[in-house]
C-alpha positions as CSV (number, residue, x, y, z in Angstrom):
1,M,-15.1,-44.7,-14.1
2,K,-13.3,-41.4,-13.2
3,G,-15.7,-38.6,-12.5
4,K,-15.3,-35.1,-14.2
5,I,-13.2,-32.4,-13.3
6,L,-14.4,-28.9,-13.2
7,C,-12.0,-25.8,-12.8
8,V,-13.2,-22.5,-11.3
9,T,-10.5,-19.6,-11.6
10,G,-11.1,-15.8,-11.3
11,T,-9.8,-12.7,-12.9
12,D,-8.8,-11.4,-9.6
13,T,-8.6,-12.6,-5.9
14,D,-11.5,-11.9,-3.9
15,I,-13.5,-11.8,-7.2
16,G,-16.5,-14.5,-5.8
17,K,-14.7,-17.9,-7.3
18,T,-15.5,-19.5,-3.6
19,I,-19.2,-19.0,-3.7
20,A,-19.1,-19.7,-7.3
21,T,-17.7,-23.3,-6.5
22,G,-20.1,-23.9,-3.7
23,L,-23.7,-22.6,-5.7
24,L,-22.4,-24.9,-8.4
25,A,-21.5,-27.7,-6.5
26,R,-25.0,-27.1,-4.6
27,S,-26.9,-27.3,-8.2
28,A,-25.4,-30.6,-8.9
29,M,-26.2,-31.9,-5.7
30,A,-30.1,-30.9,-6.7
31,R,-29.4,-33.2,-9.5
32,N,-28.9,-35.9,-7.5
33,I,-24.9,-35.8,-8.9
34,R,-22.2,-36.6,-6.8
35,V,-20.0,-33.9,-6.4
36,T,-17.2,-32.4,-4.0
37,T,-14.9,-29.3,-4.1
38,C,-11.5,-29.1,-3.7
39,K,-9.4,-26.0,-3.0
40,L,-6.1,-26.3,-5.0
41,V,-4.3,-24.0,-2.8
42,Q,-5.2,-22.5,0.3
43,T,-3.2,-19.5,2.2
44,G,-4.1,-17.6,5.1
45,C,-5.4,-20.2,6.8
46,N,-4.7,-22.9,9.5
47,K,-5.4,-26.7,10.4
48,I,-8.4,-26.4,7.6
49,S,-9.3,-24.5,4.4
50,D,-11.8,-21.4,5.1
51,D,-12.8,-21.9,1.3
52,I,-13.9,-25.4,1.8
53,L,-15.6,-24.5,4.7
54,V,-17.9,-22.1,2.8
55,H,-18.2,-24.7,-0.3
56,R,-19.6,-26.7,2.5
57,K,-21.8,-24.3,4.3
58,I,-23.6,-23.4,0.8
59,M,-23.7,-27.2,0.1
60,G,-25.6,-27.6,3.1
61,I,-23.5,-30.0,4.6
62,G,-20.9,-30.9,7.2
63,Q,-17.2,-31.5,6.8
64,T,-16.5,-35.0,4.7
65,K,-14.0,-38.0,5.3
66,E,-11.6,-36.1,2.4
67,D,-11.8,-32.9,4.2
68,R,-11.2,-34.7,7.6
69,Q,-8.4,-36.1,5.6
70,G,-6.9,-32.7,3.6
71,L,-7.3,-34.4,0.6
72,T,-9.6,-31.3,-0.6
73,Y,-7.5,-28.5,0.2
74,P,-3.8,-30.4,-0.5
75,Y,-2.2,-27.6,0.4
76,L,-2.3,-24.8,3.2
77,F,-0.4,-21.9,4.1
78,S,-0.8,-19.7,6.9
79,K,0.5,-16.6,5.6
80,P,-2.4,-14.9,3.5
81,C,-0.5,-13.9,0.3
82,S,0.5,-15.4,-2.9
83,P,0.9,-19.5,-3.0
84,H,4.7,-19.3,-4.1
85,L,5.4,-16.9,-1.2
86,A,3.5,-18.6,1.5
87,A,4.7,-21.8,0.6
88,G,8.4,-20.5,0.6
89,I,7.7,-19.0,3.8
90,E,6.8,-22.4,5.6
91,G,9.9,-23.9,3.8
92,Q,7.8,-26.0,1.2
93,E,8.1,-25.8,-2.6
94,I,4.1,-27.0,-4.5
95,D,4.1,-29.6,-6.4
96,T,1.5,-29.4,-9.0
97,G,2.1,-33.2,-9.0
98,V,0.2,-33.5,-6.0
99,L,-2.6,-31.1,-6.9
100,K,-3.4,-33.6,-10.2
101,Q,-3.2,-36.9,-7.2
102,S,-5.7,-35.3,-5.4
103,L,-7.5,-34.5,-8.3
104,N,-7.7,-37.6,-9.2
105,R,-8.5,-39.5,-6.0
106,L,-11.6,-37.4,-5.3
107,A,-12.8,-38.2,-9.1
108,E,-11.9,-42.1,-8.2
109,N,-14.9,-41.4,-5.8
110,F,-17.3,-38.6,-7.2
111,E,-19.1,-37.5,-10.3
112,L,-17.7,-34.6,-10.6
113,V,-14.8,-32.6,-8.6
114,I,-15.5,-28.6,-8.6
115,A,-12.0,-27.5,-8.5
116,E,-11.3,-23.7,-7.0
117,G,-8.4,-22.1,-7.9
118,A,-6.1,-19.5,-6.1
119,G,-6.1,-15.8,-7.1
120,G,-5.9,-15.1,-10.8
121,L,-4.7,-17.4,-13.9
122,Y,-1.3,-15.7,-13.6
123,V,-0.9,-16.3,-10.0
124,P,2.9,-18.5,-9.5
125,L,2.5,-21.4,-7.7
126,N,5.9,-21.8,-7.6
127,N,9.4,-20.3,-9.2
128,K,8.5,-22.1,-12.7
129,L,4.7,-22.2,-12.9
130,F,1.9,-20.2,-12.6
131,L,-2.0,-21.6,-12.3
132,I,-2.6,-21.2,-15.7
133,D,0.3,-23.5,-17.0
134,F,-1.3,-26.0,-14.3
135,L,-4.7,-25.7,-15.8
136,A,-3.0,-26.1,-19.6
137,E,-1.5,-29.5,-18.1
138,L,-4.5,-30.8,-16.7
139,G,-6.5,-30.3,-20.0
140,A,-9.9,-29.7,-17.6
141,E,-12.7,-27.9,-18.3
142,I,-12.6,-23.7,-16.5
143,I,-15.0,-21.8,-15.5
144,L,-13.9,-18.1,-15.5
145,V,-15.4,-15.7,-12.8
146,T,-15.3,-11.8,-13.2
147,S,-17.3,-8.9,-11.2
148,N,-19.1,-5.9,-12.1
149,K,-16.4,-3.6,-10.4
150,V,-14.5,-0.9,-12.2
151,G,-11.5,-2.5,-13.9
152,S,-13.3,-5.5,-14.4
153,I,-13.2,-5.3,-18.2
154,N,-9.6,-5.0,-18.8
155,H,-8.8,-7.9,-16.0
156,T,-11.4,-10.1,-17.6
157,L,-10.3,-9.2,-21.3
158,L,-6.8,-10.0,-20.3
159,S,-7.8,-13.2,-18.7
160,L,-9.6,-14.3,-21.8
161,D,-6.9,-13.3,-24.0
162,A,-4.4,-15.8,-21.8
163,I,-7.3,-18.4,-22.1
164,V,-6.7,-18.5,-25.7
165,K,-3.1,-18.0,-25.4
166,Y,-3.2,-21.4,-23.6
167,Q,-6.0,-22.7,-25.6
168,L,-7.9,-23.5,-22.0
169,P,-10.8,-25.1,-22.8
170,L,-13.3,-22.8,-21.3
171,K,-16.8,-23.6,-20.3
172,G,-18.1,-20.1,-19.4
173,L,-18.1,-16.9,-17.7
174,I,-19.7,-16.5,-14.0
175,Y,-20.7,-12.7,-13.5
176,N,-20.9,-11.2,-9.7
177,R,-22.8,-8.1,-9.0
178,F,-21.7,-7.9,-5.8
179,Y,-19.8,-4.8,-5.6
180,Q,-21.9,-1.6,-5.1
181,V,-21.8,0.0,-8.2
182,P,-24.5,2.1,-10.2
183,D,-26.3,-0.1,-12.5
184,Q,-25.3,1.6,-15.7
185,V,-21.9,0.7,-15.0
186,A,-22.8,-3.0,-14.0
187,D,-24.9,-3.5,-16.9
188,D,-22.7,-2.1,-19.7
189,T,-19.7,-4.3,-18.0
190,K,-21.4,-6.6,-18.4
191,K,-22.8,-6.2,-22.2
192,Q,-18.8,-5.5,-23.0
193,L,-17.8,-9.0,-21.4
194,E,-20.5,-10.1,-23.6
195,K,-19.3,-8.7,-26.5
196,A,-15.3,-9.8,-25.9
197,L,-16.3,-13.5,-25.8
198,A,-18.6,-13.3,-29.4
199,A,-15.3,-12.0,-30.3
200,R,-13.1,-14.3,-29.5
201,D,-15.6,-17.2,-30.2
202,L,-15.9,-18.2,-26.8
203,P,-18.5,-19.9,-24.9
204,G,-20.7,-16.7,-23.2
205,L,-22.5,-15.6,-19.6
206,I,-23.7,-18.9,-18.0
207,G,-24.5,-17.5,-14.9
208,E,-24.6,-14.2,-12.5
209,I,-24.5,-13.9,-8.7
210,G,-26.5,-11.7,-7.3
211,G,-25.2,-8.7,-5.3
212,D,-25.9,-10.4,-1.8
213,V,-22.4,-12.5,-1.7
214,S,-22.5,-13.2,2.1
215,Y,-21.4,-16.6,2.8
216,K,-25.6,-17.4,3.1
217,T,-26.9,-20.4,1.6
218,E,-30.0,-18.7,0.1
219,N,-28.0,-16.9,-2.4
220,K,-28.6,-18.2,-5.8
221,L,-26.9,-18.5,-8.8
222,E,-28.7,-18.1,-12.2
223,I,-27.3,-20.4,-14.8
224,S,-28.8,-20.5,-17.9
225,K,-27.1,-23.4,-18.9
226,I,-26.5,-25.3,-15.8
227,E,-27.4,-28.9,-17.6
228,S,-24.9,-28.6,-19.9
229,L,-22.2,-27.0,-17.3
230,L,-22.2,-29.7,-14.8
231,E,-23.1,-32.6,-17.7
232,I,-21.6,-35.8,-16.5
233,P,-20.0,-37.8,-19.6
């Protein structure tokens, strides 16, 4: 039976998607779920996806057979820029069919595949499609990662409105507290985001990541609805 695909996207780049993806995978492993992760498009790297290596470190495992085959990072580009531009610089164009093929192949061998996107929802994959278009076509459940930094309320609400517009099956929001802001700001931002989710009749906050978001396995993701989140059909 084909495994479940869960996509992790964010309100911005460098928002904590990689950490969240690795921690979700580790939580699944702790529940004896056969899980792997995938980085849909990796830029700014050579030979292997840096984000995949972070996932594996958090999961406490080495590179997998699928990693060595490149199956967990179907597109890898050296320039640290938007996927469409990084691909164009190398004379390529991202084919969403290749992304789906990689995900489906992984889902044949794992109960759960957690796919990390690139940047935010409207990052261009090619000259025709944004990441959000691919997510809508894929139809997999998604998790939105946001943070406590100033400006996050605006970015998150815009992302939520896009999710509603595209009718994406949102599973919930993960809130990262890794920016150095006063507690009053972080707490109010969280409150405003929860209010926005409720106003749009969307699933609420499912977890938080603490202030230490270094790539350490000690970092814990406290998720109140983890069983439902990682539920395998």
